[in-house]
C-alpha positions as CSV (number, residue, x, y, z in Angstrom):
1,M,-25.7,24.9,-89.4
2,I,-22.9,26.7,-88.6
3,D,-24.0,30.3,-87.5
4,A,-21.8,33.6,-86.3
5,K,-21.8,32.4,-82.3
6,A,-20.6,28.7,-83.2
7,L,-17.0,30.3,-85.1
8,E,-16.5,32.5,-81.8
9,G,-13.1,31.1,-80.3
10,H,-9.8,30.4,-80.9
11,W,-9.0,28.2,-84.4
12,R,-5.9,27.0,-85.3
13,R,-5.6,25.7,-88.4
14,N,-4.5,21.8,-89.0
15,W,-3.8,21.6,-92.8
16,I,-5.2,23.5,-96.1
17,K,-4.9,21.4,-99.6
18,A,-5.5,22.7,-102.9
19,P,-4.8,21.6,-106.4
20,G,-1.3,20.4,-106.1
21,F,-0.7,21.9,-102.6
22,F,-0.9,21.2,-99.1
23,D,0.2,22.3,-96.2
24,D,0.0,21.2,-92.3
25,T,3.4,23.4,-91.0
26,T,2.0,27.0,-90.9
27,R,1.2,28.4,-88.3
28,V,-2.2,29.8,-88.2
29,D,-4.2,31.5,-85.3
30,W,-7.4,32.9,-86.0
31,L,-8.9,34.6,-83.2
32,Q,-12.8,35.5,-83.4
33,A,-14.9,37.4,-80.9
34,P,-18.7,38.4,-81.0
35,D,-18.5,41.7,-83.2
36,G,-14.7,41.1,-84.8
37,Y,-11.5,38.7,-85.6
38,V,-7.9,38.8,-86.3
39,D,-6.1,35.8,-88.4
40,M,-2.1,35.5,-88.5
41,R,-0.3,33.1,-90.3
42,I,3.6,32.4,-90.1
43,P,5.6,30.0,-91.8
44,S,7.4,27.6,-89.7
45,D,10.7,27.8,-91.6
46,L,11.1,31.2,-91.4
47,P,15.0,32.8,-90.8
48,D,16.0,32.7,-87.3
49,L,16.8,36.7,-86.9
50,T,17.9,36.4,-83.2
51,G,19.8,39.7,-82.6
52,V,18.6,41.5,-85.5
53,Q,17.8,45.2,-85.0
54,A,16.2,46.3,-88.1
55,L,15.0,44.4,-91.2
56,A,16.4,46.8,-92.9
57,Q,19.7,44.9,-92.2
58,L,18.2,41.9,-93.7
59,D,19.5,40.7,-97.3
60,T,16.5,41.0,-100.2
61,P,16.1,36.8,-100.0
62,T,15.7,37.5,-96.1
63,L,12.8,40.3,-96.6
64,A,11.1,37.7,-99.4
65,S,11.1,35.1,-97.3
66,L,9.2,37.3,-94.9
67,M,6.7,38.4,-97.3
68,R,5.2,34.7,-97.0
69,S,3.3,35.6,-93.7
70,E,0.0,36.5,-94.1
71,G,-2.5,38.6,-91.2
72,F,-6.2,40.1,-91.9
73,A,-8.6,41.5,-89.4
74,G,-12.1,43.0,-89.6
75,T,-15.5,41.7,-89.5
76,I,-17.4,38.1,-90.7
77,K,-21.2,37.6,-91.7
78,V,-22.4,34.2,-92.1
79,V,-25.4,33.0,-94.0
80,D,-26.6,29.4,-94.0
81,A,-23.3,28.3,-92.9
82,V,-21.4,30.5,-95.8
83,C,-18.7,32.5,-93.7
84,T,-17.4,36.1,-95.4
85,W,-14.7,37.6,-94.3
86,D,-14.9,41.5,-94.7
87,R,-10.6,42.5,-94.5
88,A,-10.7,45.3,-93.1
89,I,-6.8,45.6,-93.0
90,N,-4.8,43.1,-94.8
91,W,-0.9,42.7,-94.6
92,H,-0.6,42.0,-98.3
93,G,-2.7,45.2,-99.1
94,T,-6.0,45.2,-101.1
95,P,-7.2,41.3,-101.4
96,L,-7.8,40.3,-105.4
97,G,-11.4,39.1,-104.3
98,A,-13.8,38.1,-102.0
99,D,-12.6,35.9,-99.0
100,V,-16.0,33.2,-98.4
101,G,-15.6,29.7,-97.3
102,A,-18.6,27.2,-96.6
103,M,-18.1,25.9,-93.2
104,D,-19.0,22.4,-91.7
105,W,-18.3,19.6,-88.9
106,D,-16.7,16.6,-89.6
107,A,-16.9,13.7,-87.5
108,A,-14.1,14.3,-85.2
109,G,-15.7,17.7,-84.3
110,H,-13.3,19.7,-86.8
111,L,-14.4,22.8,-88.5
112,I,-14.2,22.5,-92.6
113,E,-13.9,25.5,-94.5
114,T,-14.1,25.1,-98.2
115,G,-13.9,27.7,-100.8
116,V,-16.5,28.9,-102.6
117,Y,-14.8,31.4,-104.7
118,A,-11.3,29.2,-104.9
119,D,-10.8,25.4,-104.5
120,Y,-9.2,25.0,-101.5
121,A,-10.4,22.9,-98.1
122,E,-9.2,23.9,-94.7
123,E,-9.5,22.1,-91.1
124,W,-9.5,23.7,-88.0
125,A,-9.5,22.9,-84.6
126,G,-10.8,25.1,-81.7
127,M,-8.1,25.7,-79.1
128,K,-9.3,26.2,-75.3
129,T,-9.7,30.0,-74.5
130,A,-11.5,32.6,-72.0
131,P,-14.1,34.5,-74.1
132,L,-12.7,36.6,-76.3
133,R,-12.9,40.9,-76.9
134,Y,-12.2,42.9,-79.8
135,R,-11.6,46.3,-80.4
136,R,-10.9,48.6,-83.5
137,L,-8.7,51.4,-83.2
138,V,-7.3,54.2,-84.9
139,S,-3.8,56.5,-85.0
140,G,-3.7,58.6,-88.2
141,D,-3.9,56.5,-91.5
142,L,-3.7,53.2,-89.8
143,Q,-5.9,50.9,-87.8
144,M,-5.7,48.6,-84.9
145,H,-7.7,45.6,-84.6
146,V,-7.5,43.2,-81.2
147,C,-8.8,40.4,-80.3
148,W,-7.6,39.1,-76.5
149,S,-8.6,37.2,-73.5
150,A,-7.5,36.3,-70.1
151,S,-4.9,34.7,-71.5
152,G,-3.5,36.3,-74.6
153,F,-3.7,38.5,-77.4
154,L,-3.6,38.9,-81.2
155,F,-3.2,42.3,-83.1
156,G,-3.1,43.8,-86.3
157,I,-2.0,47.1,-87.8
158,G,-2.4,48.1,-91.3
159,N,-3.5,51.0,-93.7
160,P,-7.2,49.9,-95.2
161,N,-5.9,51.4,-98.5
162,A,-2.4,49.5,-98.7
163,P,-1.7,48.7,-102.3
164,A,-1.4,44.8,-102.4
165,T,1.8,43.6,-102.4
166,A,2.5,41.5,-105.7
167,P,4.7,44.0,-107.0
168,L,6.7,44.1,-104.2
169,I,7.7,40.3,-103.5
170,A,7.8,40.2,-107.6
171,A,10.6,42.6,-106.9
172,L,12.3,41.3,-104.1
173,Q,12.4,38.0,-105.7
174,A,14.2,39.9,-109.2
175,G,16.8,41.0,-106.7
176,Q,15.6,44.2,-106.0
177,R,15.1,46.7,-103.1
178,P,12.3,49.0,-103.2
179,V,13.2,51.3,-100.0
180,A,10.2,53.1,-100.0
181,Q,7.8,50.1,-100.6
182,L,9.2,48.2,-97.9
183,E,9.0,50.9,-95.5
184,E,5.4,51.6,-96.2
185,H,4.4,47.5,-96.1
186,F,6.0,47.0,-92.4
187,L,4.5,49.7,-91.2
188,G,1.5,47.0,-91.2
189,L,2.2,44.5,-88.3
190,F,0.4,41.0,-87.4
191,A,1.9,39.8,-84.0
192,M,0.3,37.5,-80.7
193,G,1.7,37.2,-77.3
194,E,0.4,36.5,-73.7
195,W,-0.3,38.4,-70.4
196,E,3.0,38.6,-68.1
197,G,1.5,40.4,-64.8
198,A,-0.5,43.7,-66.7
199,T,1.7,44.2,-69.7
200,G,1.7,41.9,-73.0
201,I,4.6,40.4,-74.3
202,I,4.6,39.4,-78.1
203,R,5.9,35.9,-78.7
204,L,5.0,35.5,-82.4
205,A,4.9,38.3,-85.1
206,T,4.8,39.0,-88.7
207,S,8.0,41.3,-88.0
208,P,10.3,39.3,-86.0
209,T,12.3,41.7,-84.9
210,M,9.1,42.3,-82.6
211,V,9.3,39.4,-80.7
212,G,10.1,40.0,-77.2
213,Q,8.7,43.4,-77.1
214,D,5.8,44.8,-74.9
215,F,2.2,45.3,-75.9
216,P,-0.5,47.3,-73.7
217,G,-2.1,45.2,-71.4
218,P,-5.4,43.8,-70.9
219,D,-6.9,47.0,-68.6
220,S,-5.5,49.3,-71.3
221,L,-7.5,47.4,-74.3
222,A,-10.7,47.6,-72.4
223,K,-10.3,51.2,-72.1
224,G,-9.4,52.1,-75.5
225,V,-6.9,54.6,-75.0
226,F,-3.4,53.5,-75.2
227,S,0.3,54.6,-77.0
228,T,2.5,51.7,-78.4
229,V,5.9,52.2,-79.2
230,R,7.6,50.2,-82.1
231,S,10.5,50.3,-84.6
232,D,10.0,51.4,-88.2
233,F,12.0,49.5,-91.2
234,H,15.3,50.8,-90.3
235,G,14.7,50.5,-86.7
236,T,13.8,54.1,-85.5
237,P,11.7,54.4,-82.4
238,L,8.0,55.1,-83.5
239,T,5.5,56.2,-81.4
240,E,1.4,55.3,-82.1
241,D,-1.1,56.9,-79.8
242,W,-4.4,54.8,-80.6
243,S,-7.8,55.2,-79.3
244,D,-11.7,54.3,-81.0
């Protein structure tokens, strides 16, 4: 029987399948600490944005492509090997329904997740990792959820009351460019990276312009009070003070 303890660790998805759909190329990382999780999903074929200083510089089709990424974070509840993910923050705004999966092991030791309210299956592989810690912090209307270990980190920033992104995605696909909605959406951010000395370096993110940027080190995360500096949609520096 799988319980919450068995799900602790770093999981990377091998594949997902659903009727008429199969994907084994999206980079999916799920870090599960004893008291919270962060999950980020980045397609492998996102455009190369090397040298781009602000998302506002991108054309509309490229922005639409970036919207294929996903990220969410919060807590889980596991009852009789059925896991419910509480998405306290979600990069695509308010979820359409409950995120619930039945968990089991296959013969090779992979974790198999089968949708309870949706027709899908996912295979997860456990990655070697040191014990994970988790913290939830706030800055104004935004929350940060972060999981970290001795080797690296995964965090998400979002507004718990953010609207669903389906109208924004539809507008972008139609060639429209609703700037106010884009500004609001890209205040949300999911990113992961590794430690270099006492500082974190972002290596992958839902906003690719963040790759290579600094992130507070493990000592700051453990204290639960720190500041971050990042760029908004227009490339303007944004300083945020975080505390729990």
